[in-house]
Backbone bond lengths (Angstrom), bond angles and torsions (degrees), N, CA, C in turn:
res aa  C-N    CA-C-N  psi(-1)  N-CA   C-N-CA  omega(-1)  CA-C   N-CA-C  phi
1 M - - - 1.443 - - 1.522 109.20 -
2 I 1.304 116.67 127.73 1.460 122.37 178.97 1.516 108.44 -106.41
3 F 1.324 115.33 128.65 1.462 120.68 179.34 1.517 108.14 -119.07
4 D 1.318 115.80 116.35 1.462 120.68 -178.48 1.521 112.88 -94.73
5 G 1.314 117.67 10.67 1.457 120.91 179.13 1.510 112.14 91.75
6 F 1.310 113.92 176.69 1.456 120.43 -179.71 1.518 110.35 -84.12
7 P 1.321 117.47 153.89 1.461 119.66 175.01 1.527 109.40 -66.83
8 P 1.322 117.61 159.21 1.458 119.25 179.00 1.523 110.58 -62.68
9 P 1.333 117.00 154.54 1.461 118.85 179.88 1.516 111.45 -63.05
10 P 1.320 116.73 150.13 1.461 118.87 -178.66 1.521 111.69 -71.19
11 E 1.293 115.70 151.25 1.457 120.95 172.48 1.518 107.40 -84.47
12 R 1.290 117.54 172.04 1.471 122.87 -179.41 1.525 110.60 -53.86
13 E 1.308 117.63 -41.97 1.463 121.65 -175.89 1.526 113.25 -76.74
14 D 1.339 117.25 -9.61 1.460 120.11 -174.88 1.522 114.63 -80.92
15 G 1.332 117.96 -3.96 1.451 117.61 -176.97 1.511 112.95 -152.61
16 P 1.320 115.14 161.47 1.463 120.94 -173.77 1.529 115.33 -90.03
17 L 1.327 118.88 -1.38 1.461 120.60 -170.70 1.527 113.64 -58.57
18 V 1.320 118.09 -50.93 1.467 120.65 -176.12 1.523 110.86 -60.50
19 D 1.313 116.95 -47.04 1.468 119.87 -179.69 1.527 111.16 -61.31
20 Y 1.329 116.32 -41.27 1.466 120.59 179.93 1.525 110.64 -61.32
21 L 1.328 116.58 -49.07 1.464 120.25 -177.35 1.526 112.45 -69.05
22 E 1.321 116.80 -37.78 1.462 118.80 -179.59 1.529 111.84 -68.10
23 A 1.317 116.97 -23.73 1.467 120.96 178.30 1.529 112.35 -86.62
24 R 1.340 117.18 -10.25 1.466 121.10 -174.28 1.526 110.71 -135.72
25 P 1.337 118.18 102.22 1.469 120.72 178.60 1.530 111.88 -61.83
26 G 1.309 115.51 156.23 1.460 121.31 175.52 1.513 113.09 106.41
27 W 1.333 114.11 174.86 1.460 121.63 177.42 1.520 109.19 -87.38
28 W 1.330 115.88 138.61 1.462 121.68 -179.92 1.518 108.77 -126.48
29 G 1.321 115.99 128.91 1.456 121.46 179.97 1.517 112.22 -69.10
30 R 1.318 115.00 151.57 1.466 120.21 -178.25 1.526 111.85 -62.06
31 S 1.312 117.25 -43.27 1.474 120.09 -179.54 1.522 110.82 -61.59
32 H 1.318 116.27 -43.93 1.466 120.86 178.57 1.528 110.39 -60.83
33 L 1.330 116.26 -47.31 1.467 120.06 -178.59 1.524 111.59 -63.39
34 C 1.329 116.63 -43.40 1.470 119.55 178.99 1.523 110.78 -59.69
35 G 1.322 116.87 -42.22 1.461 120.52 179.02 1.514 112.72 -66.35
36 C 1.324 116.48 -46.27 1.474 120.57 -178.71 1.522 112.53 -65.80
37 L 1.333 115.61 -37.33 1.466 119.97 -174.70 1.524 112.95 -96.14
38 S 1.326 117.18 -3.32 1.475 122.78 -179.18 1.527 111.90 54.95
39 I 1.337 115.32 48.36 1.463 120.67 176.33 1.522 108.35 -132.36
40 D 1.343 116.28 159.48 1.459 119.50 177.74 1.529 109.60 -85.07
41 E 1.328 115.40 170.22 1.465 119.67 -174.76 1.527 112.26 -66.26
42 R 1.324 117.59 -34.61 1.471 119.78 178.31 1.521 110.29 -62.40
43 T 1.323 116.94 -45.20 1.465 121.03 178.85 1.522 110.44 -63.23
44 L 1.325 116.20 -39.95 1.462 120.63 177.39 1.526 110.53 -59.26
45 R 1.334 116.70 -48.31 1.468 120.49 179.80 1.524 111.24 -62.10
46 L 1.315 116.87 -41.84 1.464 119.98 179.90 1.522 111.66 -65.10
47 Q 1.327 116.97 -40.55 1.465 119.27 178.21 1.526 110.66 -64.45
48 A 1.329 117.09 -39.05 1.470 120.26 177.25 1.526 110.32 -65.77
49 E 1.325 116.06 -43.68 1.465 121.04 -178.74 1.523 112.10 -63.48
50 H 1.308 116.81 -35.03 1.466 121.36 -176.71 1.528 112.16 -103.28
51 S 1.322 115.81 30.41 1.471 120.62 -178.33 1.527 112.64 -90.31
52 H 1.316 116.93 5.72 1.474 121.91 -178.77 1.524 110.90 58.96
53 G 1.336 115.99 38.93 1.452 121.41 176.55 1.514 115.50 82.57
54 R 1.307 117.83 6.13 1.467 120.75 -176.18 1.523 113.39 -86.35
55 V 1.352 116.90 -5.69 1.467 121.51 178.06 1.526 108.45 -129.73
56 I 1.340 116.31 132.20 1.459 121.32 174.06 1.524 108.60 -114.32
57 F 1.342 115.43 165.68 1.458 120.56 177.57 1.516 108.93 -130.98
58 N 1.308 115.46 165.70 1.451 122.07 176.00 1.516 107.21 -143.68
59 S 1.319 116.95 112.06 1.466 120.55 -177.91 1.517 112.27 -65.70
60 T 1.324 117.15 -32.07 1.462 120.39 179.50 1.521 110.86 -67.68
61 V 1.316 115.90 -46.53 1.468 121.39 178.41 1.524 109.87 -74.54
62 G 1.333 116.04 -32.43 1.454 121.06 -179.06 1.509 113.05 77.98
63 G 1.308 116.43 32.60 1.452 118.73 -177.21 1.507 113.68 -143.48
64 L 1.324 113.58 -178.09 1.458 123.03 179.64 1.521 109.16 -120.92
65 K 1.323 114.69 156.33 1.457 120.62 -178.31 1.522 108.22 -152.36
66 A 1.323 116.72 146.95 1.461 120.38 174.42 1.522 108.75 -70.12
67 T 1.313 116.80 134.84 1.460 121.67 179.88 1.520 111.30 -57.46
68 R 1.319 117.02 -35.32 1.468 120.04 -179.13 1.524 112.66 -62.83
69 H 1.336 118.10 -21.51 1.464 121.81 179.27 1.535 112.44 -99.74
70 A 1.324 116.93 0.77 1.464 121.20 -176.20 1.522 111.13 -92.69
71 D 1.328 114.82 151.05 1.463 118.48 174.25 1.533 109.35 -92.73
72 E 1.317 115.72 175.01 1.464 120.83 -175.85 1.526 112.11 -59.45
73 T 1.313 117.39 -40.65 1.463 121.35 -179.28 1.523 111.18 -62.65
74 E 1.318 117.23 -42.83 1.474 121.02 179.73 1.525 111.07 -65.75
75 I 1.314 116.28 -41.26 1.468 120.25 179.78 1.525 110.18 -65.51
76 R 1.326 116.66 -45.90 1.471 120.23 179.85 1.532 111.68 -64.42
77 A 1.327 117.65 -37.42 1.466 120.92 178.51 1.525 111.04 -64.14
78 C 1.319 116.86 -42.48 1.469 120.71 178.20 1.526 110.26 -63.95
79 A 1.327 116.68 -46.57 1.468 120.77 179.90 1.528 110.90 -61.42
80 A 1.333 117.05 -41.40 1.467 120.62 179.21 1.525 111.10 -63.69
81 E 1.334 117.08 -41.79 1.462 119.35 179.27 1.527 111.06 -64.36
82 L 1.315 116.85 -40.82 1.466 119.81 177.74 1.528 111.17 -62.87
83 R 1.327 116.80 -42.05 1.471 119.72 178.55 1.526 111.32 -64.96
84 N 1.323 117.43 -39.29 1.468 120.32 177.10 1.521 111.43 -64.46
85 R 1.322 116.56 -40.27 1.472 120.00 177.20 1.522 110.49 -63.67
86 A 1.315 116.82 -40.89 1.467 120.60 179.50 1.525 110.29 -61.53
87 A 1.328 117.09 -43.73 1.461 120.69 178.84 1.525 110.64 -63.15
88 S 1.325 116.54 -41.00 1.455 121.04 178.92 1.529 110.95 -63.51
89 H 1.322 116.91 -42.00 1.471 120.70 178.89 1.527 110.99 -66.33
90 T 1.323 117.51 -38.32 1.464 121.08 177.76 1.524 110.03 -63.31
91 N 1.324 116.76 -44.66 1.470 120.33 177.57 1.521 111.16 -61.06
92 R 1.315 117.04 -42.15 1.467 120.66 179.84 1.527 110.76 -64.25
93 A 1.329 116.75 -42.38 1.466 120.32 178.33 1.528 110.50 -60.01
94 D 1.332 116.80 -42.43 1.467 120.79 177.80 1.526 110.98 -62.41
95 E 1.337 117.27 -43.45 1.464 121.45 179.10 1.525 111.49 -62.08
96 I 1.322 116.76 -40.39 1.466 121.00 179.61 1.521 110.40 -64.53
97 E 1.328 116.45 -44.50 1.470 119.26 178.52 1.529 111.25 -63.65
98 R 1.330 117.45 -41.43 1.470 120.32 177.85 1.528 110.75 -63.81
99 A 1.332 116.65 -44.60 1.468 120.52 -179.91 1.521 111.37 -63.60
100 G 1.316 115.93 -30.62 1.460 120.33 178.83 1.515 113.50 -86.78
101 G 1.338 116.53 2.85 1.460 120.61 178.32 1.513 113.97 73.41
102 L 1.322 117.38 20.25 1.460 120.06 -177.56 1.522 113.15 -89.10
103 C 1.310 117.38 -17.53 1.464 120.55 175.85 1.520 108.50 -151.30
104 Q 1.312 115.60 166.55 1.469 118.90 -174.79 1.492 112.32 -108.88
């Protein structure tokens, strides 16, 4: 089996997610969005990630929402979760390097 890697992430124009969410206020579940937009969950996540801040998520709700329809609390909660994930990933990277003997 030959694996050439994943395709590059989509650009804003490569998918319908932002337009769909901006036209429809509220939280939308991933399964619902994948079905409506005929895309898989990985593509959905990539479109949200590369939306230039126009899409937020909420792990508790389990959905996505257009930033233009979000209030300050929702935006701050999403930003805080992303920052916490970044810190967790940085810690994990440090642990991996230490375990591999690459740093002390």
